[in-house]
N, CA, C and O of each residue as an XYZ file, in Angstrom:
620
protein
N      13.572     10.317     -7.086
C      13.184      9.207     -7.936
C      11.819      9.519     -8.562
O      11.001     10.229     -7.977
N      11.598      8.991     -9.725
C      10.332      9.167    -10.418
C       9.267      8.223     -9.877
O       9.532      7.418     -8.984
N       8.072      8.328    -10.422
C       7.001      7.392    -10.075
C       7.456      5.986    -10.457
O       8.077      5.790    -11.502
N       7.148      5.022     -9.615
C       7.563      3.639     -9.830
C       7.031      3.100    -11.155
O       5.820      3.105    -11.374
N       7.916      2.631    -12.047
C       7.458      2.029    -13.299
C       6.591      0.789    -13.053
O       5.664      0.518    -13.816
N       6.886      0.051    -12.006
C       6.084     -1.131    -11.675
C       4.652     -0.731    -11.353
O       3.707     -1.397    -11.775
N       4.492      0.357    -10.606
C       3.158      0.858    -10.275
C       2.422      1.303    -11.540
O       1.269      0.926    -11.750
N       3.069      2.086    -12.364
C       2.444      2.576    -13.597
C       2.043      1.404    -14.487
O       0.940      1.394    -15.035
N       2.924      0.417    -14.638
C       2.602     -0.764    -15.443
C       1.388     -1.505    -14.904
O       0.548     -1.969    -15.675
N       1.292     -1.618    -13.580
C       0.158     -2.320    -12.969
C      -1.151     -1.569    -13.217
O      -2.169     -2.181    -13.540
N      -1.123     -0.270    -13.070
C      -2.329      0.525    -13.316
C      -2.728      0.468    -14.790
O      -3.912      0.361    -15.110
N      -1.748      0.537    -15.682
C      -2.029      0.442    -17.113
C      -2.548     -0.942    -17.494
O      -3.432     -1.068    -18.342
N      -2.006     -1.963    -16.874
C      -2.453     -3.341    -17.136
C      -3.952     -3.487    -16.874
O      -4.657     -4.173    -17.614
N      -4.424     -2.839    -15.820
C      -5.846     -2.890    -15.457
C      -6.649     -1.753    -16.085
O      -7.849     -1.628    -15.839
N      -5.984     -0.922    -16.899
C      -6.611      0.220    -17.577
C      -7.324      1.146    -16.587
O      -8.475      1.533    -16.786
N      -6.596      1.489    -15.509
C      -7.163      2.326    -14.457
C      -6.695      3.769    -14.589
O      -5.508      4.040    -14.766
N      -7.639      4.677    -14.499
C      -7.318      6.104    -14.539
C      -6.813      6.547    -13.170
O      -7.273      6.061    -12.137
N      -5.874      7.464    -13.179
C      -5.348      8.019    -11.932
C      -4.881      9.441    -12.162
O      -4.641      9.868    -13.291
N      -4.761     10.150    -11.074
C      -4.289     11.533    -11.078
C      -3.065     11.593    -10.173
O      -3.048     10.981     -9.105
N      -2.047     12.325    -10.597
C      -0.836     12.498     -9.787
C      -0.955     13.800     -8.996
O      -1.284     14.852     -9.543
N      -0.681     13.703     -7.707
C      -0.692     14.874     -6.826
C       0.719     15.064     -6.289
O       1.245     14.203     -5.583
N       1.317     16.173     -6.622
C       2.665     16.484     -6.146
C       2.555     17.188     -4.788
O       1.661     18.009     -4.583
N       3.448     16.869     -3.881
C       3.448     17.488     -2.547
C       4.883     17.683     -2.081
O       5.824     17.191     -2.704
N       5.036     18.398     -0.991
C       6.393     18.596     -0.478
C       6.927     17.270      0.076
O       6.158     16.388      0.459
N       8.218     17.151      0.111
C       8.887     15.925      0.556
C       8.371     15.509      1.933
O       8.272     16.331      2.845
N       8.043     14.225      2.070
C       7.608     13.709      3.372
C       8.127     12.287      3.543
O       8.358     11.575      2.566
N       8.306     11.887      4.796
C       8.886     10.565      5.042
C       7.956      9.605      5.771
O       8.325      8.452      5.996
N       6.778     10.041      6.141
C       5.836      9.125      6.787
C       4.495      9.216      6.076
O       4.188     10.228      5.447
N       3.708      8.174      6.175
C       2.421      8.173      5.478
C       1.483      9.242      6.030
O       0.756      9.873      5.263
N       1.486      9.454      7.331
C       0.628     10.506      7.887
C       1.079     11.893      7.432
O       0.254     12.763      7.153
N       2.385     12.087      7.360
C       2.909     13.361      6.868
C       2.583     13.533      5.388
O       2.289     14.641      4.940
N       2.632     12.447      4.634
C       2.276     12.498      3.212
C       0.815     12.890      3.048
O       0.492     13.720      2.198
N      -0.076     12.304      3.851
C      -1.498     12.658      3.784
C      -1.677     14.152      4.062
O      -2.418     14.836      3.357
N      -1.005     14.641      5.076
C      -1.096     16.066      5.420
C      -0.530     16.941      4.296
O      -1.159     17.916      3.885
N       0.653     16.587      3.807
C       1.310     17.384      2.765
C       0.524     17.423      1.464
O       0.538     18.426      0.749
N      -0.158     16.333      1.163
C      -0.905     16.278     -0.102
C      -2.377     16.632      0.076
O      -3.148     16.584     -0.882
N      -2.773     16.988      1.303
C      -4.134     17.430      1.615
C      -5.177     16.365      1.288
O      -6.214     16.649      0.689
N      -4.872     15.115      1.701
C      -5.832     14.023      1.506
C      -6.150     13.405      2.873
O      -5.317     13.458      3.778
N      -7.339     12.821      3.034
C      -7.677     12.193      4.310
C      -6.766     11.003      4.598
O      -6.574     10.145      3.736
N      -6.214     10.947      5.788
C      -5.295      9.873      6.164
C      -5.938      8.498      6.046
O      -5.261      7.522      5.721
N      -7.241      8.413      6.309
C      -7.901      7.105      6.236
C      -8.057      6.620      4.801
O      -8.385      5.456      4.570
N      -7.820      7.522      3.817
C      -7.931      7.144      2.414
C      -6.570      6.967      1.730
O      -6.506      6.587      0.560
N      -5.483      7.242      2.460
C      -4.142      7.005      1.928
C      -3.734      5.589      2.327
O      -3.639      5.272      3.513
N      -3.495      4.747      1.333
C      -3.158      3.348      1.586
C      -1.696      3.237      1.984
O      -0.810      3.746      1.297
N      -1.456      2.568      3.100
C      -0.098      2.332      3.593
C       0.197      0.837      3.453
O      -0.488      0.019      4.067
N       1.204      0.466      2.658
C       1.582     -0.952      2.595
C       2.534     -1.298      3.731
O       3.481     -0.561      4.008
N       2.279     -2.408      4.375
C       3.148     -2.903      5.441
C       3.688     -4.249      4.970
O       2.919     -5.141      4.610
N       5.007     -4.394      4.973
C       5.635     -5.607      4.465
C       5.974     -6.525      5.636
O       6.634     -6.131      6.597
N       5.498     -7.761      5.520
C       5.696     -8.762      6.558
C       6.295    -10.017      5.929
O       6.326    -10.167      4.707
N       6.765    -10.905      6.785
C       7.306    -12.170      6.269
C       7.190    -13.270      7.312
O       7.010    -13.014      8.502
N       7.297    -14.483      6.838
C       7.419    -15.672      7.670
C       8.133    -16.723      6.826
O       8.691    -16.398      5.778
N       8.123    -17.977      7.272
C       8.830    -19.032      6.537
C       8.236    -19.286      5.154
O       8.910    -19.858      4.297
N       6.988    -18.874      4.918
C       6.351    -19.056      3.616
C       6.703    -17.944      2.630
O       6.497    -18.106      1.427
N       7.225    -16.827      3.109
C       7.600    -15.732      2.221
C       7.056    -14.389      2.679
O       6.665    -14.210      3.833
N       7.043    -13.453      1.739
C       6.636    -12.082      2.037
C       5.154    -11.876      1.774
O       4.529    -12.592      0.991
N       4.613    -10.870      2.456
C       3.218    -10.486      2.318
C       3.137     -8.976      2.446
O       3.853     -8.370      3.242
N       2.247     -8.365      1.646
C       1.979     -6.944      1.772
C       0.582     -6.785      2.362
O      -0.390     -7.320      1.829
N       0.490     -6.053      3.457
C      -0.806     -5.717      4.055
C      -1.120     -4.274      3.704
O      -0.304     -3.383      3.941
N      -2.307     -4.037      3.135
C      -2.718     -2.690      2.766
C      -3.679     -2.164      3.818
O      -4.736     -2.748      4.060
N      -3.301     -1.052      4.444
C      -4.084     -0.490      5.545
C      -4.185      1.028      5.398
O      -3.339      1.637      4.744
N      -5.199      1.645      5.990
C      -5.253      3.121      5.996
C      -4.036      3.679      6.728
O      -3.560      3.076      7.689
N      -3.537      4.819      6.280
C      -2.304      5.356      6.863
C      -2.445      5.786      8.315
O      -1.442      5.980      9.003
N      -3.674      5.937      8.789
C      -3.868      6.332     10.188
C      -4.103      5.136     11.104
O      -4.548      5.299     12.240
N      -3.808      3.948     10.615
C      -3.986      2.738     11.418
C      -2.729      1.883     11.395
O      -1.805      2.123     10.618
N      -2.719      0.886     12.260
C      -1.606     -0.052     12.365
C      -2.111     -1.461     12.117
O      -3.263     -1.778     12.416
N      -1.246     -2.306     11.568
C      -1.581     -3.714     11.412
C      -1.628     -4.351     12.797
O      -0.705     -4.197     13.597
N      -2.701     -5.058     13.063
C      -2.829     -5.829     14.300
C      -2.339     -7.234     13.955
O      -3.061     -8.016     13.337
N      -1.098     -7.549     14.360
C      -0.468     -8.802     13.942
C      -1.270    -10.036     14.320
O      -1.347    -10.979     13.532
N      -1.871    -10.056     15.507
C      -2.655    -11.226     15.893
C      -3.856    -11.418     14.976
O      -4.150    -12.542     14.569
N      -4.556    -10.328     14.644
C      -5.697    -10.416     13.738
C      -5.249    -10.881     12.350
O      -5.903    -11.716     11.726
N      -4.141    -10.335     11.881
C      -3.598    -10.709     10.578
C      -3.216    -12.187     10.559
O      -3.580    -12.919      9.638
N      -2.489    -12.613     11.571
C      -2.049    -14.006     11.626
C      -3.228    -14.968     11.728
O      -3.197    -16.052     11.145
N      -4.261    -14.582     12.461
C      -5.450    -15.428     12.544
C      -6.164    -15.493     11.194
O      -6.623    -16.562     10.791
N      -6.262    -14.375     10.499
C      -6.937    -14.348      9.201
C      -6.213    -15.203      8.169
O      -6.842    -15.805      7.299
N      -4.900    -15.252      8.269
C      -4.094    -15.976      7.285
C      -3.622    -17.346      7.751
O      -3.100    -18.131      6.959
N      -3.807    -17.632      9.039
C      -3.277    -18.859      9.642
C      -1.766    -18.950      9.392
O      -1.240    -19.974      8.955
N      -1.097    -17.838      9.689
C       0.351    -17.746      9.532
C       0.931    -17.086     10.775
O       0.194    -16.685     11.676
N       2.258    -16.976     10.820
C       2.943    -16.323     11.930
C       3.866    -15.244     11.364
O       5.087    -15.397     11.338
N       3.251    -14.151     10.914
C       3.969    -13.079     10.230
C       4.677    -12.152     11.219
O       4.245    -11.977     12.359
N       5.770    -11.568     10.748
C       6.502    -10.528     11.485
C       6.871     -9.447     10.484
O       6.885     -9.692      9.277
N       7.168     -8.257     10.976
C       7.569     -7.167     10.095
C       8.894     -7.483      9.401
O       9.819     -8.001     10.027
N       8.982     -7.174      8.117
C      10.235     -7.315      7.379
C      11.175     -6.191      7.794
O      10.723     -5.114      8.181
N      12.473     -6.435      7.718
C      13.421     -5.384      8.092
C      13.734     -4.478      6.901
O      13.360     -4.780      5.767
N      14.416     -3.376      7.166
C      14.683     -2.368      6.142
C      15.466     -2.921      4.955
O      15.176     -2.569      3.812
N      16.447     -3.773      5.206
C      17.253     -4.330      4.111
C      16.391     -5.198      3.198
O      16.536     -5.149      1.976
N      15.502     -5.989      3.780
C      14.609     -6.830      2.977
C      13.695     -5.972      2.110
O      13.519     -6.237      0.920
N      13.121     -4.949      2.713
C      12.180     -4.086      1.993
C      12.886     -3.361      0.853
O      12.346     -3.278     -0.249
N      14.070     -2.842      1.097
C      14.818     -2.141      0.049
C      15.109     -3.061     -1.131
O      15.008     -2.640     -2.284
N      15.464     -4.304     -0.857
C      15.779     -5.255     -1.927
C      14.536     -5.623     -2.736
O      14.632     -5.860     -3.940
N      13.377     -5.672     -2.091
C      12.136     -6.072     -2.760
C      11.584     -4.982     -3.678
O      10.907     -5.284     -4.661
N      11.866     -3.726     -3.366
C      11.275     -2.595     -4.093
C      12.370     -1.685     -4.637
O      12.487     -0.527     -4.236
N      13.162     -2.218     -5.543
C      14.338     -1.489     -6.039
C      13.984     -0.281     -6.896
O      14.836      0.581     -7.110
N      12.741     -0.190     -7.397
C      12.368      0.972     -8.203
C      11.637      2.028     -7.383
O      10.968      2.902     -7.935
N      11.772      1.941     -6.057
C      11.093      2.881     -5.156
C      12.083      3.452     -4.149
O      13.066      2.810     -3.780
N      11.795      4.676     -3.715
C      12.534      5.227     -2.585
C      12.109      4.456     -1.341
O      10.954      4.048     -1.224
N      13.038      4.257     -0.415
C      12.691      3.549      0.808
C      11.605      4.328      1.552
O      11.721      5.538      1.749
N      10.563      3.630      1.956
C       9.477      4.254      2.697
C       8.397      4.852      1.825
O       7.474      5.488      2.335
N       8.494      4.659      0.503
C       7.481      5.198     -0.415
C       6.974      4.088     -1.342
O       6.857      4.273     -2.553
N       6.686      2.961     -0.756
C       6.287      1.776     -1.519
C       4.840      1.904     -1.979
O       3.964      2.239     -1.182
N       4.583      1.641     -3.253
C       3.193      1.653     -3.725
C       2.469      0.370     -3.291
O       3.094     -0.684     -3.175
N       1.167      0.456     -3.054
C       0.409     -0.695     -2.549
C      -0.049     -1.640     -3.662
O      -1.246     -1.859     -3.846
N       0.903     -2.190     -4.391
C       0.601     -3.123     -5.478
C       1.476     -4.370     -5.331
O       2.316     -4.656     -6.184
N       1.270     -5.094     -4.252
C       2.094     -6.261     -3.955
C       2.147     -7.279     -5.071
O       3.206     -7.841     -5.350
N       1.009     -7.527     -5.718
C       0.998     -8.531     -6.778
C       1.900     -8.140     -7.944
O       2.431     -9.017     -8.625
N       2.086     -6.846     -8.189
C       2.985     -6.391     -9.248
C       4.435     -6.736     -8.928
O       5.275     -6.817     -9.825
N       4.723     -6.939     -7.646
C       6.065     -7.326     -7.206
C       6.125     -8.815     -6.849
O       7.077     -9.267     -6.213
N       5.113     -9.565     -7.258
C       5.076    -11.004     -6.982
C       4.801    -11.339     -5.535
O       5.217    -12.393     -5.052
N       4.109    -10.462     -4.837
C       3.881    -10.620     -3.405
C       2.393    -10.797     -3.102
O       1.557    -10.031     -3.583
N       2.075    -11.808     -2.304
C       0.698    -11.981     -1.855
C       0.298    -10.732     -1.065
O       1.121    -10.135     -0.371
N      -0.975    -10.346     -1.181
C      -1.442     -9.116     -0.553
C      -2.762     -9.341      0.156
O      -3.625    -10.071     -0.331
N      -2.915     -8.704      1.316
C      -4.176     -8.702      2.043
C      -4.587     -7.237      2.247
O      -3.740     -6.373      2.478
N      -5.890     -6.971      2.160
C      -6.409     -5.607      2.211
C      -7.316     -5.450      3.420
O      -8.207     -6.271      3.639
N      -7.100     -4.407      4.204
C      -7.984     -4.140      5.332
C      -9.363     -3.751      4.808
O      -9.480     -2.971      3.863
N     -10.394     -4.297      5.423
C     -11.775     -4.058      4.978
C     -12.158     -2.581      4.938
O     -12.982     -2.177      4.118
N     -11.570     -1.780      5.810
C     -11.930     -0.360      5.862
C     -11.667      0.350      4.532
O     -12.372      1.298      4.188
N     -10.663     -0.100      3.787
C     -10.339      0.534      2.506
C     -11.422      0.292      1.458
O     -11.537      1.058      0.501
N     -12.203     -0.749      1.626
C     -13.285     -1.047      0.682
C     -14.411     -0.031      0.751
O     -15.215      0.080     -0.174
N     -14.465      0.708      1.848
C     -15.526      1.692      2.049
C     -15.189      3.071      1.469
O     -16.043      3.957      1.463
N     -13.972      3.261      0.987
C     -13.517      4.571      0.518
C     -13.964      4.836     -0.919
O     -13.838      3.977     -1.792
N     -14.483      6.034     -1.145
C     -14.873      6.427     -2.505
C     -13.687      6.954     -3.297
O     -13.722      6.982     -4.527
N     -12.649      7.366     -2.606
C     -11.406      7.813     -3.224
C     -10.250      7.180     -2.466
O     -10.298      7.029     -1.246
N      -9.213      6.814     -3.205
C      -8.028      6.190     -2.621
C      -6.800      6.938     -3.109
O      -6.732      7.378     -4.256
N      -5.839      7.072     -2.219
C      -4.563      7.716     -2.528
C      -3.458      6.748     -2.165
O      -3.594      5.970     -1.220
N      -2.363      6.788     -2.910
C      -1.249      5.876     -2.648
C       0.081      6.522     -2.969
O       0.181      7.374     -3.852
N       1.104      6.103     -2.237
C       2.468      6.528     -2.534
C       2.803      6.072     -3.941
O       2.360      5.009     -4.377
N       3.579      6.867     -4.647
C       3.895      6.584     -6.042
C       5.305      6.023     -6.231
O       5.781      5.916     -7.361
N       5.973      5.666     -5.138
C       7.335      5.150     -5.231
C       8.396      6.185     -4.936
O       9.593      5.901     -4.995
N       7.945      7.405     -4.615
C       8.877      8.459     -4.225
C       8.258      9.236     -3.056
O       7.153      8.924     -2.612
N       8.961     10.223     -2.576
C       8.495     10.972     -1.397
C       7.837     12.301     -1.741
O       7.639     13.143     -0.865
N       7.495     12.494     -3.019
C       6.900     13.775     -3.415
C       5.644     13.639     -4.274
O       5.100     14.649     -4.721
N       5.172     12.416     -4.514
C       3.972     12.223     -5.328
C       3.070     11.154     -4.727
O       3.537     10.134     -4.220
N       1.779     11.410     -4.795
C       0.784     10.378     -4.506
C      -0.123     10.278     -5.724
O      -0.287     11.234     -6.483
N      -0.703      9.102     -5.890
C      -1.664      8.905     -6.960
C      -3.053      8.838     -6.362
O      -3.256      8.262     -5.293
N      -4.008      9.432     -7.059
C      -5.412      9.409     -6.653
C      -6.157      8.504     -7.621
O      -6.083      8.682     -8.837
N      -6.885      7.519     -7.066
C      -7.731      6.616     -7.838
C      -9.124      6.663     -7.254
O      -9.301      6.997     -6.082
N     -10.095      6.335     -8.047
C     -11.445      6.186     -7.509
C     -11.474      4.919     -6.645
O     -10.645      4.023     -6.800
N     -12.442      4.870     -5.739
C     -12.623      3.667     -4.935
C     -12.885      2.457     -5.809
O     -12.407      1.361     -5.516
N     -13.651      2.648     -6.896
C     -13.936      1.552     -7.826
C     -12.659      1.048     -8.495
O     -12.484     -0.158     -8.668
N     -11.772      1.960     -8.869
C     -10.501      1.561     -9.482
C      -9.665      0.756     -8.491
O      -9.041     -0.239     -8.860
N      -9.657      1.192     -7.230
C      -8.906      0.452     -6.207
C      -9.512     -0.932     -6.010
O      -8.783     -1.907     -5.826
N     -10.839     -1.027     -6.046
C     -11.490     -2.332     -5.917
C     -11.100     -3.254     -7.068
O     -10.897     -4.451     -6.866
N     -10.996     -2.701     -8.272
C     -10.537     -3.492     -9.420
C      -9.117     -3.983     -9.185
O      -8.799     -5.141     -9.456
N      -8.269     -3.101     -8.683
C      -6.868     -3.432     -8.435
C      -6.717     -4.522     -7.374
O      -5.775     -5.313     -7.430
N      -7.634     -4.569     -6.412
C      -7.504     -5.502     -5.274
C      -8.560     -6.600     -5.258
O      -8.695     -7.300     -4.255
N      -9.309     -6.766     -6.342
C     -10.435     -7.690     -6.331
C     -10.060     -9.143     -6.078
O     -10.862     -9.883     -5.508
N      -8.884     -9.571     -6.474
C      -8.485    -10.969     -6.285
C      -7.645    -11.187     -5.027
O      -7.038    -12.242     -4.845
N      -7.620    -10.180     -4.171
C      -6.838    -10.265     -2.935
C      -7.756    -10.570     -1.762
O      -8.947    -10.261     -1.791
N      -7.187    -11.176     -0.736
C      -7.966    -11.432      0.473
C      -8.228    -10.111      1.184
O      -7.352     -9.249      1.247
N      -9.440     -9.956      1.720
C      -9.825     -8.783      2.497
C     -10.201     -9.258      3.898
O     -10.855    -10.289      4.053
N      -9.790     -8.509      4.911
C     -10.081     -8.887      6.300
C      -9.924     -7.669      7.196
O      -9.347     -6.659      6.792
N     -10.441     -7.772      8.417
C     -10.235     -6.733      9.438
C      -8.879     -7.012     10.080
O      -8.733     -7.982     10.823
N      -7.889     -6.165      9.798
C      -6.528     -6.435     10.266
C      -5.867     -5.226     10.925
O      -4.651     -5.230     11.120
N      -6.640     -4.185     11.277
C      -6.019     -2.979     11.819
C      -6.591     -2.547     13.160
O      -7.672     -2.961     13.577
N      -5.813     -1.694     13.814
C      -6.211     -0.995     15.037
C      -5.710      0.442     14.917
O      -4.850      0.736     14.086
N      -6.254      1.345     15.758
C      -5.781      2.738     15.747
C      -4.470      2.845     16.482
O      -3.907      3.935     16.585
Protein backbone atom coordinates (compact mmCIF):
# COMPACT_ATOMS: atom_id res chain seq x y z
CA UNK A 1 0.00 0.00 0.00
CA UNK A 2 1.11 3.56 -0.61
CA UNK A 3 1.47 6.34 1.95
CA UNK A 4 -1.91 7.08 3.52
CA UNK A 5 -3.72 9.84 1.57
CA UNK A 6 -5.37 10.91 4.84
CA UNK A 7 -1.93 11.45 6.39
CA UNK A 8 -0.63 13.40 3.39
CA UNK A 9 -3.78 15.57 3.34
CA UNK A 10 -3.38 16.33 7.05
CA UNK A 11 0.26 17.33 6.67
CA UNK A 12 -0.55 19.47 3.62
CA UNK A 13 -3.47 21.09 5.45
CA UNK A 14 -1.03 22.33 8.10
CA UNK A 15 1.64 23.09 5.45
CA UNK A 16 4.16 20.85 7.20
CA UNK A 17 7.37 19.70 5.56
CA UNK A 18 8.31 16.04 5.86
CA UNK A 19 10.80 13.56 4.51
CA UNK A 20 9.95 9.97 3.52
CA UNK A 21 12.30 7.24 4.71
CA UNK A 22 11.95 3.88 3.01
CA UNK A 23 12.91 0.77 5.01
CA UNK A 24 12.57 -2.97 4.79
CA UNK A 25 9.18 -4.46 5.62
CA UNK A 26 8.45 -4.50 9.36
CA UNK A 27 5.41 -5.35 11.44
CA UNK A 28 6.11 -3.74 14.81
CA UNK A 29 6.94 -0.18 15.77
CA UNK A 30 10.21 -1.19 17.44
CA UNK A 31 11.21 -3.17 14.36
CA UNK A 32 10.27 -0.19 12.19
CA UNK A 33 12.51 2.09 14.28
CA UNK A 34 15.38 -0.37 13.89
CA UNK A 35 14.78 -0.92 10.15
CA UNK A 36 14.61 2.79 9.42
CA UNK A 37 17.55 3.64 11.72
CA UNK A 38 15.61 6.10 13.89
CA UNK A 39 15.51 6.33 17.71
CA UNK A 40 12.59 4.30 19.07
CA UNK A 41 11.69 7.07 21.52
CA UNK A 42 11.16 9.41 18.55
CA UNK A 43 8.94 7.06 16.51
CA UNK A 44 5.32 7.83 17.39
CA UNK A 45 3.15 4.78 18.00
CA UNK A 46 -0.63 5.33 17.89
CA UNK A 47 -2.66 3.15 20.23
CA UNK A 48 -6.38 2.91 19.52
CA UNK A 49 -8.72 2.68 22.49
CA UNK A 50 -12.45 2.88 23.02
CA UNK A 51 -15.21 3.16 25.58
CA UNK A 52 -18.93 4.01 25.52
CA UNK A 53 -18.07 7.57 24.39
CA UNK A 54 -16.19 6.38 21.29
CA UNK A 55 -12.67 5.92 20.00
CA UNK A 56 -9.47 7.63 21.08
CA UNK A 57 -5.95 7.62 19.68
CA UNK A 58 -3.09 7.78 22.18
CA UNK A 59 0.25 8.89 20.73
CA UNK A 60 3.23 7.40 22.56
CA UNK A 61 6.93 6.71 21.87
CA UNK A 62 7.34 3.31 20.22
CA UNK A 63 9.50 2.05 23.09
CA UNK A 64 6.76 2.62 25.67
CA UNK A 65 3.31 1.31 26.53
CA UNK A 66 0.11 3.14 27.38
CA UNK A 67 -0.54 3.00 31.11
CA UNK A 68 -4.33 2.56 31.05
CA UNK A 69 -4.87 3.76 34.62
CA UNK A 70 -2.90 6.97 33.98
CA UNK A 71 -4.75 7.51 30.69
CA UNK A 72 -8.16 6.90 32.24
CA UNK A 73 -7.38 9.25 35.12
CA UNK A 74 -6.20 11.98 32.73
CA UNK A 75 -9.37 11.69 30.66
CA UNK A 76 -11.84 10.67 33.37
CA UNK A 77 -12.87 7.77 31.15
CA UNK A 78 -12.71 3.96 31.21
CA UNK A 79 -10.82 3.15 28.01
CA UNK A 80 -9.86 -0.30 26.72
CA UNK A 81 -7.85 -1.37 23.69
CA UNK A 82 -9.82 -1.56 20.43
CA UNK A 83 -9.81 -4.93 18.69
CA UNK A 84 -8.27 -5.68 15.29
CA UNK A 85 -11.59 -5.59 13.40
CA UNK A 86 -12.42 -2.15 14.81
CA UNK A 87 -8.99 -0.76 13.96
CA UNK A 88 -9.09 -2.12 10.40
CA UNK A 89 -12.49 -0.52 9.78
CA UNK A 90 -11.35 2.86 11.15
CA UNK A 91 -8.20 3.09 9.00
CA UNK A 92 -9.22 1.71 5.61
CA UNK A 93 -6.45 3.59 3.75
CA UNK A 94 -3.71 1.97 5.87
CA UNK A 95 -2.14 -1.43 6.18
CA UNK A 96 -3.10 -3.04 9.48
CA UNK A 97 -0.51 -2.15 12.10
CA UNK A 98 0.87 0.85 10.18
CA UNK A 99 -1.51 3.55 11.36
CA UNK A 100 -0.29 7.15 11.11
CA UNK A 101 -0.58 9.22 14.32
CA UNK A 102 -3.14 11.71 13.01
CA UNK A 103 -6.32 10.80 14.88
CA UNK A 104 -8.05 14.10 14.18
CA UNK A 105 -7.71 13.45 10.42
CA UNK A 106 -9.82 10.33 11.01
CA UNK A 107 -12.32 12.17 13.24
CA UNK A 108 -10.81 10.70 16.39
CA UNK A 109 -10.01 12.49 19.64
CA UNK A 110 -6.28 12.23 20.38
CA UNK A 111 -4.08 12.44 23.46
CA UNK A 112 -0.29 12.86 23.26
CA UNK A 113 2.25 11.57 25.76
CA UNK A 114 4.29 14.45 27.17
CA UNK A 115 7.58 12.74 26.32
CA UNK A 116 6.96 13.35 22.60
CA UNK A 117 6.95 17.11 23.21
CA UNK A 118 10.63 16.93 24.10
CA UNK A 119 11.72 15.44 20.74
CA UNK A 120 13.52 17.61 18.21
CA UNK A 121 12.71 15.10 15.47
CA UNK A 122 9.65 12.89 15.10
CA UNK A 123 9.08 9.84 12.93
CA UNK A 124 5.76 8.19 12.13
CA UNK A 125 4.33 5.25 10.24
CA UNK A 126 3.08 6.36 6.84
CA UNK A 127 0.17 3.91 6.53
CA UNK A 128 2.25 1.06 5.17
CA UNK A 129 4.97 -1.27 6.44
CA UNK A 130 7.85 0.13 4.38
CA UNK A 131 7.83 3.92 4.91
CA UNK A 132 8.13 6.32 7.80
CA UNK A 133 7.84 10.08 7.65
CA UNK A 134 10.31 12.38 9.38
CA UNK A 135 9.04 15.72 10.73
CA UNK A 136 10.72 18.31 12.87
CA UNK A 137 9.65 18.45 16.50
CA UNK A 138 8.16 21.88 15.77
CA UNK A 139 6.07 20.45 12.92
CA UNK A 140 4.80 17.69 15.22
CA UNK A 141 3.91 20.32 17.83
CA UNK A 142 1.90 22.18 15.18
CA UNK A 143 0.14 18.95 14.25
CA UNK A 144 -0.76 18.18 17.90
CA UNK A 145 -1.17 21.67 19.37
CA UNK A 146 -4.93 21.39 19.94
CA UNK A 147 -4.71 17.92 21.49
CA UNK A 148 -4.56 17.04 25.15
CA UNK A 149 -1.06 16.21 26.42
CA UNK A 150 -0.42 14.11 29.53
CA UNK A 151 1.93 11.55 31.10
CA UNK A 152 0.32 8.31 29.92
CA UNK A 153 3.16 5.80 29.39
CA UNK A 154 5.40 3.28 31.11
CA UNK A 155 8.38 1.25 29.84
